[in-house]
Legacy VTK file of the C-alpha trace (Angstrom):
# vtk DataFile Version 3.0
C-alpha trace
ASCII
DATASET POLYDATA
POINTS 223 float
-66.394 -32.016 -55.730
-68.854 -31.726 -52.829
-68.766 -35.486 -52.235
-64.963 -35.410 -52.249
-64.936 -32.563 -49.689
-67.339 -34.457 -47.427
-65.222 -37.624 -47.772
-62.033 -35.751 -46.820
-63.784 -34.110 -43.861
-65.125 -37.437 -42.609
-61.667 -39.009 -42.939
-60.091 -36.187 -40.929
-62.753 -36.471 -38.230
-62.286 -40.239 -38.164
-58.526 -39.881 -37.800
-58.980 -37.312 -35.030
-61.292 -39.655 -33.112
-58.845 -42.519 -33.649
-56.033 -40.342 -32.312
-58.079 -39.348 -29.245
-59.017 -42.987 -28.636
-55.405 -44.166 -28.909
-54.181 -41.427 -26.563
-56.870 -42.099 -23.941
-56.327 -45.871 -24.043
-52.565 -45.401 -23.706
-52.988 -42.970 -20.792
-55.363 -45.353 -19.029
-53.074 -48.390 -19.488
-49.970 -46.514 -18.277
-51.867 -45.120 -15.295
-53.158 -48.577 -14.338
-49.642 -50.027 -14.553
-48.261 -47.213 -12.420
-50.802 -47.739 -9.665
-49.506 -51.290 -9.208
-46.276 -49.752 -7.884
-46.324 -49.401 -4.053
-44.440 -46.090 -4.371
-47.046 -44.619 -6.731
-48.638 -41.495 -5.251
-49.445 -39.442 -8.334
-52.871 -37.787 -8.089
-54.528 -35.321 -10.423
-57.097 -32.692 -9.478
-60.245 -32.170 -11.539
-58.664 -29.103 -13.186
-55.530 -31.078 -14.041
-57.604 -33.883 -15.537
-59.468 -31.326 -17.655
-56.174 -29.824 -18.833
-54.906 -33.314 -19.674
-58.033 -33.937 -21.751
-57.446 -30.685 -23.671
-53.802 -31.624 -24.180
-54.930 -34.978 -25.535
-57.222 -33.224 -28.015
-54.428 -30.943 -29.199
-52.084 -33.928 -29.537
-54.674 -35.784 -31.594
-55.047 -32.748 -33.850
-51.265 -32.709 -34.262
-51.326 -36.420 -35.127
-53.882 -35.808 -37.881
-51.918 -32.839 -39.267
-48.677 -34.810 -39.096
-50.078 -37.678 -41.143
-53.058 -36.371 -43.149
-52.909 -39.384 -45.471
-51.944 -41.924 -42.819
-53.636 -45.273 -42.603
-55.508 -46.386 -39.512
-52.552 -48.280 -38.041
-50.125 -45.360 -38.156
-52.732 -42.977 -36.739
-53.284 -45.319 -33.787
-49.539 -45.731 -33.216
-48.939 -41.983 -33.362
-51.778 -41.508 -30.908
-50.240 -44.091 -28.578
-46.883 -42.305 -28.774
-48.635 -39.021 -27.986
-50.210 -40.723 -24.963
-46.773 -41.817 -23.743
-45.433 -38.274 -24.098
-48.412 -36.828 -22.211
-47.985 -39.344 -19.390
-44.287 -38.457 -19.158
-45.154 -34.738 -19.080
-47.574 -35.219 -16.184
-45.020 -37.242 -14.209
-42.301 -34.674 -14.883
-44.541 -31.796 -13.790
-45.906 -33.520 -10.692
-42.976 -35.636 -9.480
-39.916 -34.431 -11.437
-39.301 -37.994 -12.599
-40.690 -40.444 -15.149
-41.211 -44.153 -14.572
-39.081 -46.141 -16.987
-41.959 -48.308 -18.156
-43.396 -45.204 -19.881
-40.301 -44.985 -22.092
-40.428 -48.743 -22.667
-43.998 -48.362 -23.941
-43.011 -45.375 -26.106
-40.103 -47.274 -27.671
-42.286 -50.315 -28.350
-44.676 -48.007 -30.220
-41.777 -46.480 -32.197
-40.481 -49.968 -33.033
-43.966 -50.959 -34.234
-44.070 -47.856 -36.445
-40.657 -48.736 -37.835
-41.669 -52.335 -38.579
-44.841 -51.156 -40.291
-42.905 -48.730 -42.498
-40.217 -51.340 -43.198
-42.850 -53.812 -44.346
-44.265 -51.153 -46.678
-40.907 -50.081 -48.149
-39.125 -53.400 -48.047
-35.603 -52.248 -47.170
-33.865 -50.746 -44.137
-31.709 -48.433 -46.275
-34.812 -46.329 -46.964
-34.552 -44.944 -43.419
-31.844 -42.682 -41.895
-30.991 -45.235 -39.187
-27.379 -44.040 -38.861
-28.595 -40.510 -38.203
-30.891 -41.848 -35.496
-28.103 -43.840 -33.820
-25.737 -40.850 -33.947
-28.346 -38.584 -32.408
-29.090 -41.067 -29.603
-25.383 -41.492 -28.797
-24.932 -37.712 -28.638
-27.974 -37.380 -26.405
-26.650 -39.666 -23.680
-22.932 -38.951 -24.104
-23.061 -35.163 -24.511
-26.439 -33.494 -24.097
-27.342 -35.712 -21.156
-24.862 -33.691 -19.089
-27.061 -30.614 -19.585
-30.421 -32.084 -18.602
-31.992 -35.253 -17.195
-31.975 -38.741 -18.671
-35.767 -38.613 -19.039
-35.299 -35.704 -21.445
-32.754 -37.776 -23.389
-35.247 -40.640 -23.634
-37.894 -38.210 -24.900
-35.640 -36.667 -27.549
-34.573 -40.133 -28.739
-38.169 -41.377 -28.911
-39.187 -38.348 -30.980
-36.155 -38.913 -33.219
-37.314 -42.497 -33.731
-40.713 -41.291 -34.931
-39.034 -38.822 -37.294
-36.834 -41.647 -38.599
-39.944 -43.642 -39.588
-41.007 -40.552 -41.566
-37.608 -40.646 -43.346
-36.319 -37.599 -41.459
-32.708 -37.439 -40.366
-30.212 -35.794 -38.038
-30.971 -32.197 -39.089
-34.644 -32.603 -38.171
-33.732 -34.076 -34.781
-31.479 -31.087 -34.085
-34.132 -28.614 -35.235
-36.556 -30.258 -32.816
-34.078 -29.467 -30.055
-33.756 -25.873 -31.301
-37.544 -25.409 -31.258
-37.726 -26.939 -27.776
-35.080 -24.667 -26.281
-36.585 -21.691 -28.088
-39.934 -22.385 -26.403
-38.269 -22.958 -23.038
-36.254 -19.733 -23.257
-39.201 -17.644 -24.438
-41.577 -18.854 -21.739
-39.031 -18.517 -18.942
-38.092 -14.993 -20.057
-41.769 -14.039 -19.935
-42.028 -15.548 -16.461
-38.843 -13.713 -15.437
-37.221 -16.849 -14.090
-33.923 -16.257 -15.930
-31.075 -14.558 -14.073
-28.820 -11.845 -15.517
-26.201 -14.577 -16.090
-28.658 -16.454 -18.334
-29.396 -19.264 -15.852
-32.739 -20.474 -14.562
-33.531 -19.492 -10.986
-34.826 -23.025 -10.346
-34.992 -26.258 -12.383
-37.829 -26.361 -14.907
-39.518 -29.569 -16.193
-38.448 -29.879 -19.828
-40.740 -32.637 -21.067
-43.731 -30.347 -21.761
-41.450 -28.187 -23.918
-39.986 -31.246 -25.689
-43.515 -32.482 -26.443
-44.794 -29.100 -27.631
-41.618 -28.538 -29.657
-41.961 -31.933 -31.316
-45.526 -31.396 -32.512
-44.778 -27.812 -33.558
-41.782 -28.961 -35.611
-43.732 -31.847 -37.154
-46.716 -29.589 -37.889
-44.918 -26.564 -39.308
-41.195 -27.192 -39.770
-41.567 -30.386 -41.801
-44.326 -28.960 -43.989
-42.168 -26.280 -45.585
LINES 1 224
223 0 1 2 3 4 5 6 7 8 9 10 11 12 13 14 15 16 17 18 19 20 21 22 23 24 25 26 27 28 29 30 31 32 33 34 35 36 37 38 39 40 41 42 43 44 45 46 47 48 49 50 51 52 53 54 55 56 57 58 59 60 61 62 63 64 65 66 67 68 69 70 71 72 73 74 75 76 77 78 79 80 81 82 83 84 85 86 87 88 89 90 91 92 93 94 95 96 97 98 99 100 101 102 103 104 105 106 107 108 109 110 111 112 113 114 115 116 117 118 119 120 121 122 123 124 125 126 127 128 129 130 131 132 133 134 135 136 137 138 139 140 141 142 143 144 145 146 147 148 149 150 151 152 153 154 155 156 157 158 159 160 161 162 163 164 165 166 167 168 169 170 171 172 173 174 175 176 177 178 179 180 181 182 183 184 185 186 187 188 189 190 191 192 193 194 195 196 197 198 199 200 201 202 203 204 205 206 207 208 209 210 211 212 213 214 215 216 217 218 219 220 221 222
């Protein structure tokens, strides 16, 4: 029993370190690509870099909790996706926009996760692909009128990850519910909501989408 406990602990630590490594590598690659752009002027202070490191640690912990029995490949891919989300959050907070290559990288990671799962299960019908397509269409056709396209890309990317875990439309919608619940709660505490229920100024949504995603994966899907 003691040997089994030690083995499980070592596996969890190993997965956590893999997640951290994947996130940091992804952040570094995306940052290097961005700096090739002549319009790039994103700079982080020492405090912001420290906060980003903490966020990376929390994301890696969420990756391990999301897939406690995951193999090395899925852990790395989830970590890379977490790195894409963190990069998008920083850009949204600092510049109120996200470079499209970040979403391209995120979708490549999601596609790799899907291919890996498809190879393991052997048939496409094992995944709720129609639910994913419906959710993505609704995001850009309907919900995209309420918030920015970057937020639509983020919701769709998260839905793609949930699809590889065999989760469907209801889970994608609940992720949205958790996100808007976090957004509403935080903004009410900050007193930035008017009596009419509107925000006094636009608020970056990507940090809430990211936090809502990991919260839903960690707690909502475990029930």
